N, CA, C and O atoms as a DFTB+ gen file, in Angstrom:
564 C
 N C O
     1  1      50.847      -0.842       5.874
     2  2      50.277      -2.144       5.622
     3  2      51.138      -3.211       6.291
     4  3      52.366      -3.177       6.218
     5  1      50.466      -4.160       6.944
     6  2      51.163      -5.218       7.655
     7  2      51.585      -6.320       6.688
     8  3      50.822      -6.698       5.799
     9  1      52.779      -6.823       6.860
    10  2      53.263      -7.889       5.997
    11  2      52.853      -9.243       6.543
    12  3      52.889      -9.478       7.750
    13  1      52.465     -10.125       5.645
    14  2      52.094     -11.487       6.018
    15  2      53.375     -12.303       6.148
    16  3      54.154     -12.395       5.199
    17  1      53.592     -12.885       7.297
    18  2      54.838     -13.601       7.539
    19  2      54.731     -15.098       7.279
    20  3      55.670     -15.848       7.546
    21  1      53.590     -15.529       6.761
    22  2      53.459     -16.956       6.463
    23  2      54.245     -17.302       5.203
    24  3      54.404     -16.477       4.303
    25  1      54.732     -18.534       5.161
    26  2      55.486     -18.981       3.992
    27  2      54.526     -19.408       2.890
    28  3      53.334     -19.601       3.130
    29  1      55.047     -19.551       1.703
    30  2      54.255     -20.023       0.568
    31  2      53.670     -21.395       0.880
    32  3      52.506     -21.658       0.575
    33  1      54.462     -22.262       1.481
    34  2      53.981     -23.604       1.815
    35  2      52.805     -23.545       2.792
    36  3      51.851     -24.312       2.663
    37  1      52.872     -22.644       3.758
    38  2      51.766     -22.497       4.708
    39  2      50.507     -21.997       4.006
    40  3      49.406     -22.474       4.283
    41  1      50.667     -21.045       3.105
    42  2      49.514     -20.526       2.368
    43  2      48.901     -21.594       1.462
    44  3      47.679     -21.671       1.333
    45  1      49.732     -22.406       0.843
    46  2      49.228     -23.499       0.001
    47  2      48.458     -24.498       0.853
    48  3      47.403     -24.986       0.447
    49  1      48.987     -24.801       2.031
    50  2      48.297     -25.725       2.935
    51  2      46.925     -25.176       3.337
    52  3      45.949     -25.925       3.393
    53  1      46.851     -23.887       3.614
    54  2      45.569     -23.260       3.951
    55  2      44.618     -23.347       2.762
    56  3      43.444     -23.677       2.929
    57  1      45.115     -23.056       1.572
    58  2      44.277     -23.100       0.369
    59  2      43.737     -24.504       0.122
    60  3      42.603     -24.663      -0.329
    61  1      44.539     -25.517       0.415
    62  2      44.082     -26.893       0.212
    63  2      42.956     -27.263       1.163
    64  3      42.141     -28.128       0.843
    65  1      42.894     -26.632       2.314
    66  2      41.798     -26.925       3.244
    67  2      40.498     -26.267       2.806
    68  3      39.426     -26.672       3.258
    69  1      40.564     -25.274       1.948
    70  2      39.361     -24.592       1.468
    71  2      38.620     -25.444       0.446
    72  3      37.393     -25.372       0.369
    73  1      39.316     -26.231      -0.322
    74  2      38.692     -27.038      -1.369
    75  2      37.599     -27.953      -0.826
    76  3      36.517     -27.993      -1.413
    77  1      37.822     -28.699       0.276
    78  2      36.734     -29.537       0.776
    79  2      35.482     -28.739       1.139
    80  3      34.366     -29.231       0.969
    81  1      35.655     -27.524       1.634
    82  2      34.492     -26.705       1.960
    83  2      33.686     -26.402       0.711
    84  3      32.455     -26.431       0.741
    85  1      34.370     -26.111      -0.388
    86  2      33.694     -25.859      -1.654
    87  2      32.994     -27.126      -2.125
    88  3      31.861     -27.079      -2.604
    89  1      33.674     -28.252      -1.985
    90  2      33.067     -29.523      -2.374
    91  2      31.865     -29.839      -1.491
    92  3      30.870     -30.376      -1.977
    93  1      31.940     -29.519      -0.217
    94  2      30.821     -29.751       0.692
    95  2      29.623     -28.915       0.268
    96  3      28.497     -29.411       0.242
    97  1      29.857     -27.651      -0.064
    98  2      28.760     -26.782      -0.496
    99  2      28.104     -27.325      -1.759
   100  3      26.878     -27.335      -1.869
   101  1      28.908     -27.772      -2.702
   102  2      28.353     -28.339      -3.937
   103  2      27.586     -29.621      -3.635
   104  3      26.534     -29.876      -4.220
   105  1      28.118     -30.420      -2.722
   106  2      27.425     -31.652      -2.341
   107  2      26.100     -31.379      -1.657
   108  3      25.112     -32.063      -1.926
   109  1      26.065     -30.388      -0.776
   110  2      24.811     -30.026      -0.109
   111  2      23.792     -29.510      -1.116
   112  3      22.598     -29.786      -0.998
   113  1      24.268     -28.762      -2.105
   114  2      23.375     -28.222      -3.129
   115  2      22.762     -29.333      -3.983
   116  3      21.657     -29.180      -4.503
   117  1      23.472     -30.438      -4.126
   118  2      22.993     -31.538      -4.965
   119  2      22.048     -32.490      -4.234
   120  3      21.460     -33.367      -4.867
   121  1      21.891     -32.343      -2.935
   122  2      21.047     -33.261      -2.158
   123  2      19.592     -33.135      -2.579
   124  3      19.063     -32.034      -2.736
   125  1      18.959     -34.286      -2.757
   126  2      17.536     -34.356      -3.072
   127  2      16.906     -35.417      -2.181
   128  3      17.391     -36.545      -2.095
   129  1      15.831     -35.040      -1.527
   130  2      15.041     -35.997      -0.768
   131  2      13.839     -36.369      -1.613
   132  3      13.310     -35.532      -2.344
   133  1      13.405     -37.602      -1.521
   134  2      12.276     -38.011      -2.357
   135  2      11.310     -38.885      -1.573
   136  3      11.652     -39.475      -0.549
   137  1      10.090     -38.945      -2.093
   138  2       9.051     -39.793      -1.512
   139  2       8.051     -40.106      -2.616
   140  3       7.885     -39.336      -3.563
   141  1       7.388     -41.251      -2.475
   142  2       6.367     -41.611      -3.461
   143  2       5.313     -42.500      -2.830
   144  3       5.594     -43.296      -1.934
   145  1       4.089     -42.343      -3.325
   146  2       2.959     -43.142      -2.863
   147  2       1.730     -42.707      -3.651
   148  3       1.674     -41.575      -4.133
   149  1       0.772     -43.569      -3.784
   150  2      -0.531     -43.266      -4.378
   151  2      -0.437     -42.612      -5.750
   152  3      -1.266     -41.768      -6.089
   153  1       0.558     -42.989      -6.540
   154  2       0.699     -42.422      -7.873
   155  2       1.366     -41.062      -7.907
   156  3       1.326     -40.373      -8.926
   157  1       1.977     -40.671      -6.806
   158  2       2.672     -39.384      -6.719
   159  2       4.136     -39.665      -6.408
   160  3       4.451     -40.463      -5.526
   161  1       5.015     -39.009      -7.132
   162  2       6.443     -39.106      -6.873
   163  2       6.995     -37.685      -6.871
   164  3       6.756     -36.918      -7.803
   165  1       7.737     -37.339      -5.818
   166  2       8.261     -35.972      -5.760
   167  2       9.632     -35.939      -5.123
   168  3      10.035     -36.859      -4.411
   169  1      10.344     -34.846      -5.400
   170  2      11.668     -34.612      -4.828
   171  2      11.754     -33.170      -4.360
   172  3      11.170     -32.266      -4.957
   173  1      12.497     -32.978      -3.273
   174  2      12.761     -31.635      -2.750
   175  2      14.263     -31.471      -2.574
   176  3      14.994     -32.453      -2.440
   177  1      14.721     -30.212      -2.575
   178  2      16.129     -29.962      -2.295
   179  2      16.338     -29.840      -0.786
   180  3      15.409     -30.049      -0.007
   181  1      17.541     -29.508      -0.387
   182  2      17.868     -29.451       1.038
   183  2      17.085     -28.369       1.775
   184  3      16.884     -28.466       2.985
   185  1      16.642     -27.342       1.055
   186  2      15.838     -26.289       1.673
   187  2      14.355     -26.639       1.702
   188  3      13.546     -25.862       2.208
   189  1      13.990     -27.808       1.162
   190  2      12.595     -28.228       1.160
   191  2      11.796     -27.729      -0.031
   192  3      10.578     -27.897      -0.072
   193  1      12.462     -27.121      -0.994
   194  2      11.772     -26.623      -2.185
   195  2      11.498     -27.789      -3.137
   196  3      12.375     -28.612      -3.395
   197  1      10.284     -27.845      -3.647
   198  2       9.892     -28.892      -4.579
   199  2      10.668     -28.725      -5.879
   200  3      10.618     -27.661      -6.496
   201  1      11.388     -29.770      -6.305
   202  2      12.174     -29.701      -7.536
   203  2      11.689     -30.678      -8.591
   204  3      12.079     -30.573      -9.754
   205  1      10.841     -31.632      -8.205
   206  2      10.302     -32.586      -9.172
   207  2       8.983     -33.124      -8.637
   208  3       8.870     -33.449      -7.455
   209  1       7.985     -33.216      -9.516
   210  2       6.680     -33.736      -9.133
   211  2       6.096     -34.494     -10.308
   212  3       5.951     -33.947     -11.401
   213  1       5.762     -35.752     -10.080
   214  2       5.106     -36.573     -11.093
   215  2       3.808     -37.106     -10.511
   216  3       3.780     -37.649      -9.406
   217  1       2.734     -36.943     -11.272
   218  2       1.406     -37.372     -10.840
   219  2       0.827     -38.249     -11.935
   220  3       0.748     -37.828     -13.089
   221  1       0.417     -39.474     -11.583
   222  2      -0.196     -40.335     -12.591
   223  2      -1.714     -40.390     -12.389
   224  3      -2.257     -39.706     -11.521
   225  1      -2.385     -41.205     -13.193
   226  2      -3.852     -41.268     -13.161
   227  2      -4.393     -41.720     -11.805
   228  3      -5.460     -41.270     -11.386
   229  1      -3.675     -42.601     -11.119
   230  2      -4.129     -43.029      -9.789
   231  2      -4.222     -41.841      -8.843
   232  3      -5.171     -41.728      -8.067
   233  1      -3.236     -40.960      -8.911
   234  2      -3.233     -39.783      -8.043
   235  2      -4.353     -38.818      -8.423
   236  3      -4.994     -38.235      -7.548
   237  1      -4.590     -38.651      -9.712
   238  2      -5.658     -37.749     -10.155
   239  2      -7.025     -38.244      -9.709
   240  3      -7.933     -37.448      -9.474
   241  1      -7.170     -39.570      -9.594
   242  2      -8.448     -40.141      -9.165
   243  2      -8.738     -39.858      -7.686
   244  3      -9.866     -40.052      -7.234
   245  1      -7.751     -39.409      -6.940
   246  2      -7.953     -39.106      -5.524
   247  2      -8.852     -37.890      -5.315
   248  3      -9.473     -37.753      -4.260
   249  1      -8.926     -37.027      -6.289
   250  2      -9.669     -35.781      -6.130
   251  2      -8.755     -34.690      -5.609
   252  3      -7.692     -34.981      -5.059
   253  1      -9.158     -33.429      -5.776
   254  2      -8.250     -32.322      -5.456
   255  2      -7.835     -32.229      -3.988
   256  3      -6.666     -31.968      -3.702
   257  1      -8.749     -32.432      -3.066
   258  2      -8.398     -32.277      -1.643
   259  2      -7.461     -33.382      -1.174
   260  3      -6.468     -33.114      -0.497
   261  1      -7.769     -34.604      -1.529
   262  2      -6.913     -35.734      -1.118
   263  2      -5.565     -35.672      -1.830
   264  3      -4.534     -35.993      -1.238
   265  1      -5.569     -35.258      -3.106
   266  2      -4.316     -35.116      -3.849
   267  2      -3.418     -34.072      -3.176
   268  3      -2.222     -34.302      -2.994
   269  1      -3.991     -32.937      -2.813
   270  2      -3.217     -31.891      -2.135
   271  2      -2.669     -32.394      -0.803
   272  3      -1.521     -32.116      -0.455
   273  1      -3.486     -33.129      -0.064
   274  2      -3.045     -33.664       1.229
   275  2      -1.899     -34.662       1.043
   276  3      -0.946     -34.667       1.821
   277  1      -1.994     -35.497       0.023
   278  2      -0.932     -36.482      -0.239
   279  2       0.363     -35.793      -0.656
   280  3       1.447     -36.186      -0.224
   281  1       0.249     -34.765      -1.495
   282  2       1.449     -34.032      -1.907
   283  2       2.101     -33.376      -0.689
   284  3       3.324     -33.404      -0.552
   285  1       1.296     -32.791       0.187
   286  2       1.842     -32.169       1.402
   287  2       2.510     -33.213       2.296
   288  3       3.598     -32.978       2.822
   289  1       1.863     -34.359       2.467
   290  2       2.431     -35.415       3.314
   291  2       3.747     -35.925       2.736
   292  3       4.736     -36.065       3.456
   293  1       3.755     -36.201       1.433
   294  2       4.964     -36.708       0.792
   295  2       6.074     -35.657       0.787
   296  3       7.251     -36.001       0.890
   297  1       5.712     -34.390       0.670
   298  2       6.717     -33.325       0.740
   299  2       7.399     -33.324       2.103
   300  3       8.612     -33.136       2.194
   301  1       6.624     -33.534       3.154
   302  2       7.198     -33.620       4.495
   303  2       8.158     -34.787       4.623
   304  3       9.230     -34.655       5.214
   305  1       7.774     -35.935       4.068
   306  2       8.661     -37.104       4.105
   307  2       9.940     -36.838       3.320
   308  3      11.030     -37.202       3.761
   309  1       9.807     -36.206       2.158
   310  2      10.978     -35.909       1.335
   311  2      11.889     -34.898       2.030
   312  3      13.112     -34.995       1.929
   313  1      11.307     -33.937       2.728
   314  2      12.111     -32.961       3.483
   315  2      12.915     -33.656       4.575
   316  3      14.087     -33.345       4.785
   317  1      12.287     -34.588       5.261
   318  2      12.993     -35.348       6.296
   319  2      14.146     -36.123       5.676
   320  3      15.244     -36.165       6.232
   321  1      13.895     -36.737       4.525
   322  2      14.927     -37.486       3.816
   323  2      16.098     -36.580       3.434
   324  3      17.254     -36.938       3.657
   325  1      15.807     -35.414       2.862
   326  2      16.894     -34.517       2.446
   327  2      17.658     -33.982       3.658
   328  3      18.878     -33.831       3.601
   329  1      16.957     -33.697       4.743
   330  2      17.619     -33.209       5.950
   331  2      18.557     -34.269       6.526
   332  3      19.662     -33.948       6.963
   333  1      18.120     -35.528       6.527
   334  2      18.983     -36.606       7.018
   335  2      20.233     -36.731       6.151
   336  3      21.333     -36.932       6.665
   337  1      20.060     -36.611       4.841
   338  2      21.220     -36.652       3.949
   339  2      22.158     -35.473       4.216
   340  3      23.380     -35.621       4.190
   341  1      21.572     -34.304       4.473
   342  2      22.373     -33.119       4.765
   343  2      23.180     -33.272       6.042
   344  3      24.342     -32.873       6.099
   345  1      22.568     -33.848       7.062
   346  2      23.279     -34.074       8.329
   347  2      24.452     -35.025       8.112
   348  3      25.537     -34.803       8.650
   349  1      24.242     -36.076       7.332
   350  2      25.337     -37.010       7.047
   351  2      26.465     -36.323       6.284
   352  3      27.640     -36.575       6.548
   353  1      26.107     -35.454       5.338
   354  2      27.131     -34.730       4.582
   355  2      27.901     -33.769       5.487
   356  3      29.124     -33.665       5.383
   357  1      27.194     -33.069       6.370
   358  2      27.858     -32.165       7.321
   359  2      28.778     -32.960       8.242
   360  3      29.895     -32.533       8.535
   361  1      28.307     -34.112       8.693
   362  2      29.123     -34.950       9.576
   363  2      30.392     -35.396       8.859
   364  3      31.479     -35.366       9.437
   365  1      30.255     -35.811       7.597
   366  2      31.426     -36.259       6.847
   367  2      32.380     -35.103       6.549
   368  3      33.598     -35.280       6.573
   369  1      31.831     -33.926       6.269
   370  2      32.675     -32.799       5.886
   371  2      33.203     -31.973       7.036
   372  3      34.283     -31.391       6.932
   373  1      32.465     -31.907       8.135
   374  2      32.845     -31.004       9.232
   375  2      33.068     -31.711      10.557
   376  3      33.608     -31.119      11.491
   377  1      32.666     -32.955      10.648
   378  2      32.843     -33.696      11.886
   379  2      31.545     -33.880      12.650
   380  3      30.566     -33.162      12.446
   381  1      31.569     -34.858      13.530
   382  2      30.373     -35.220      14.291
   383  2      29.926     -34.106      15.234
   384  3      28.728     -33.928      15.450
   385  1      30.867     -33.356      15.795
   386  2      30.495     -32.285      16.731
   387  2      29.664     -31.204      16.046
   388  3      28.680     -30.722      16.607
   389  1      30.059     -30.827      14.841
   390  2      29.318     -29.799      14.100
   391  2      27.938     -30.325      13.729
   392  3      26.942     -29.616      13.871
   393  1      27.877     -31.573      13.252
   394  2      26.588     -32.158      12.875
   395  2      25.662     -32.257      14.081
   396  3      24.470     -31.966      13.972
   397  1      26.196     -32.662      15.220
   398  2      25.385     -32.765      16.437
   399  2      24.873     -31.395      16.869
   400  3      23.710     -31.257      17.248
   401  1      25.727     -30.394      16.813
   402  2      25.307     -29.035      17.180
   403  2      24.207     -28.542      16.246
   404  3      23.264     -27.885      16.687
   405  1      24.323     -28.855      14.961
   406  2      23.311     -28.439      13.997
   407  2      21.975     -29.120      14.288
   408  3      20.932     -28.467      14.275
   409  1      22.001     -30.412      14.548
   410  2      20.771     -31.151      14.849
   411  2      20.144     -30.630      16.140
   412  3      18.927     -30.462      16.213
   413  1      20.962     -30.375      17.152
   414  2      20.438     -29.824      18.411
   415  2      19.759     -28.480      18.174
   416  3      18.703     -28.203      18.742
   417  1      20.368     -27.646      17.335
   418  2      19.779     -26.342      17.034
   419  2      18.445     -26.501      16.300
   420  3      17.464     -25.840      16.640
   421  1      18.412     -27.367      15.308
   422  2      17.169     -27.596      14.554
   423  2      16.081     -28.105      15.485
   424  3      14.940     -27.650      15.413
   425  1      16.421     -29.036      16.351
   426  2      15.431     -29.563      17.298
   427  2      14.945     -28.489      18.259
   428  3      13.772     -28.481      18.631
   429  1      15.830     -27.579      18.669
   430  2      15.407     -26.523      19.592
   431  2      14.437     -25.561      18.916
   432  3      13.530     -25.041      19.566
   433  1      14.614     -25.323      17.640
   434  2      13.696     -24.446      16.904
   435  2      12.331     -25.105      16.778
   436  3      11.304     -24.451      16.961
   437  1      12.314     -26.402      16.465
   438  2      11.057     -27.116      16.276
   439  2      10.272     -27.248      17.572
   440  3       9.046     -27.347      17.537
   441  1      10.953     -27.253      18.715
   442  2      10.283     -27.439      19.998
   443  2       9.699     -26.150      20.553
   444  3       8.851     -26.197      21.445
   445  1      10.130     -25.002      20.048
   446  2       9.635     -23.734      20.565
   447  2       8.216     -23.491      20.067
   448  3       7.955     -23.581      18.867
   449  1       7.294     -23.183      20.984
   450  2       5.932     -22.886      20.536
   451  2       5.912     -21.551      19.803
   452  3       6.678     -20.636      20.107
   453  1       5.023     -21.473      18.843
   454  2       4.894     -20.223      18.104
   455  2       4.269     -19.172      19.002
   456  3       3.363     -19.459      19.785
   457  1       4.767     -17.952      18.878
   458  2       4.203     -16.860      19.658
   459  2       2.877     -16.456      19.034
   460  3       2.758     -16.371      17.812
   461  1       1.884     -16.208      19.876
   462  2       0.594     -15.806      19.314
   463  2       0.711     -14.440      18.654
   464  3       1.452     -13.570      19.112
   465  1      -0.032     -14.274      17.577
   466  2      -0.037     -13.002      16.873
   467  2      -0.884     -11.993      17.620
   468  3      -1.499     -12.318      18.636
   469  1      -0.916     -10.776      17.121
   470  2      -1.732      -9.756      17.787
   471  2      -3.212     -10.115      17.689
   472  3      -3.659     -10.734      16.723
   473  1      -3.954      -9.712      18.707
   474  2      -5.394      -9.983      18.719
   475  2      -6.058      -9.190      17.596
   476  3      -5.668      -8.055      17.323
   477  1      -7.052      -9.779      16.949
   478  2      -7.729      -9.049      15.881
   479  2      -8.460      -7.835      16.442
   480  3      -8.936      -7.844      17.577
   481  1      -8.536      -6.805      15.632
   482  2      -9.228      -5.583      16.040
   483  2     -10.715      -5.836      16.140
   484  3     -11.306      -6.467      15.264
   485  1     -11.314      -5.347      17.198
   486  2     -12.759      -5.516      17.378
   487  2     -13.499      -4.603      16.406
   488  3     -13.157      -3.431      16.249
   489  1     -14.497      -5.150      15.772
   490  2     -15.331      -4.376      14.858
   491  2     -16.484      -3.764      15.643
   492  3     -16.904      -4.334      16.650
   493  1     -17.009      -2.614      15.210
   494  2     -18.175      -2.036      15.882
   495  2     -19.337      -3.022      15.851
   496  3     -19.517      -3.756      14.879
   497  1     -20.124      -3.030      16.927
   498  2     -21.222      -3.994      17.012
   499  2     -22.594      -3.360      16.890
   500  3     -23.595      -4.076      16.927
   501  1     -22.682      -2.057      16.748
   502  2     -23.997      -1.441      16.678
   503  2     -24.636      -1.676      15.315
   504  3     -23.944      -1.927      14.328
   505  1     -25.941      -1.594      15.272
   506  2     -26.691      -1.770      14.028
   507  2     -26.671      -0.482      13.222
   508  3     -26.382       0.595      13.744
   509  1     -26.983      -0.615      11.941
   510  2     -26.989       0.550      11.064
   511  2     -27.939       1.640      11.547
   512  3     -27.643       2.824      11.382
   513  1     -29.082       1.267      12.145
   514  2     -30.034       2.300      12.569
   515  2     -29.522       3.110      13.752
   516  3     -30.051       4.186      14.031
   517  1     -28.495       2.613      14.460
   518  2     -27.937       3.347      15.591
   519  2     -26.931       4.408      15.157
   520  3     -26.485       5.203      15.984
   521  1     -26.565       4.437      13.881
   522  2     -25.559       5.369      13.385
   523  2     -26.238       6.351      12.450
   524  3     -26.951       5.947      11.532
   525  1     -26.020       7.647      12.680
   526  2     -26.614       8.640      11.781
   527  2     -25.747       8.755      10.538
   528  3     -24.548       8.480      10.586
   529  1     -26.334       9.152       9.450
   530  2     -25.601       9.290       8.195
   531  2     -24.652      10.476       8.224
   532  3     -23.709      10.530       7.435
   533  1     -24.883      11.419       9.116
   534  2     -24.035      12.604       9.178
   535  2     -22.722      12.366       9.909
   536  3     -21.771      13.125       9.726
   537  1     -22.653      11.331      10.730
   538  2     -21.420      11.047      11.462
   539  2     -21.317       9.549      11.683
   540  3     -22.258       8.803      11.412
   541  1     -20.178       9.122      12.171
   542  2     -19.979       7.702      12.450
   543  2     -20.115       7.414      13.941
   544  3     -19.758       6.323      14.383
   545  1     -20.621       8.361      14.725
   546  2     -20.749       8.103      16.155
   547  2     -22.075       7.411      16.451
   548  3     -23.071       7.629      15.761
   549  1     -22.073       6.595      17.460
   550  2     -23.284       5.898      17.866
   551  2     -24.146       6.866      18.665
   552  3     -23.671       7.508      19.601
   553  1     -25.418       6.964      18.287
   554  2     -26.286       7.954      18.920
   555  2     -27.007       7.423      20.148
   556  3     -27.589       8.211      20.894
   557  1     -26.992       6.130      20.381
   558  2     -27.761       5.591      21.503
   559  2     -26.885       5.234      22.696
   560  3     -27.307       4.433      23.530
   561  1     -25.707       5.784      22.812
   562  2     -24.836       5.485      23.956
   563  2     -25.334       6.133      25.177
   564  3     -24.730       5.994      26.240
């Protein structure tokens, strides 16, 4: 086994640098983005998960489709808010270079077009009278 040649003072100094990282993680976990409009108030965490939703009578009067659309729109606004707060926290805790690299990475992901999925399987097009009950082969080919 190799012996660690660092002094106690060096190890304490290293340990003291770990504390801000723990505080940063707790701070990121506490971030909430929020948005409100049309009788709807909501909050999301840094991952965009809905953590609070309040709907009053004005929002209920919108009807189900418009209410769903408003909740989706406000969720997007709240996600943007929480992400901006997260970037500021990363910048304060890790420096501007790390925050800039993170934003560049997020932007590169958002700019990539989605790859098309596999083409749907073609269904048989023959009519029932073209198929005999004894087999599944088409008899009029």
